[in-house]
C-alpha positions in Angstrom: 0.0 0.0 0.0 1.4 3.4 -1.0 1.8 5.8 1.9 0.4 9.3 1.4 2.8 12.2 2.2 1.2 15.0 4.2 2.6 18.4 2.9 0.1 20.3 5.1 1.2 20.2 8.8 -1.4 18.9 11.2 -1.0 21.6 13.9 -2.0 24.6 11.7 -4.9 22.5 10.3 -6.2 21.9 13.8 -5.7 25.6 14.6 -7.8 26.6 11.6 -10.7 24.4 12.8 -10.3 25.7 16.4 -10.3 29.3 15.1 -13.5 28.4 13.1 -15.2 27.7 16.4 -14.5 24.0 17.2 -14.1 23.3 20.9 -12.3 19.9 20.2 -11.0 18.3 17.0 -10.4 14.6 16.5 -7.2 13.4 14.8 -9.3 11.8 12.0 -10.9 15.2 11.4 -7.5 16.9 11.2 -6.3 14.3 8.7 -9.5 14.6 6.5 -9.3 18.4 6.5 -5.6 18.4 5.7 -6.3 16.1 2.7 -9.1 18.3 1.4 -6.8 21.5 1.8 -4.0 19.8 0.1 -6.3 18.7 -2.8 -7.7 22.2 -3.2 -4.2 23.7 -3.1 -2.9 21.3 -5.8 -5.8 22.1 -8.0 -5.2 25.9 -7.7 -1.5 25.4 -8.2 -2.2 23.4 -11.4 -4.5 26.1 -12.7 -2.0 28.9 -11.8 0.7 27.1 -13.8 -1.6 26.9 -16.8 -2.4 30.6 -16.6 1.2 31.5 -16.4 2.1 29.4 -19.4 -0.8 30.8 -21.3 0.6 34.4 -20.5 3.9 33.2 -21.9 5.7 33.2 -18.5 7.5 30.5 -16.6 7.0 32.2 -13.3 3.8 31.8 -11.4 2.8 35.2 -10.1 0.4 36.4 -7.3 -2.3 37.3 -9.9 -2.1 33.7 -11.4 -2.9 32.3 -7.9 -5.8 34.7 -7.3 -7.3 34.1 -10.7 -7.0 30.3 -10.3 -8.6 30.4 -6.9 -11.7 32.2 -8.4 -12.3 29.4 -10.9 
């Protein structure tokens, strides 16, 4: 079985949930939320790279990220 690498650290993910109003957060909830955040971030990153390439650039810029996040 392939082991999944967590790029998003668990402590900040738990802190996000706590700041959102959670009194307690289970380890499974932190893992699930981290997976969702990572998937969304990867999708935005992929879109931002496409936008920068379409603009004739190799460098991803802030505007590319913001535009990709809106889609």
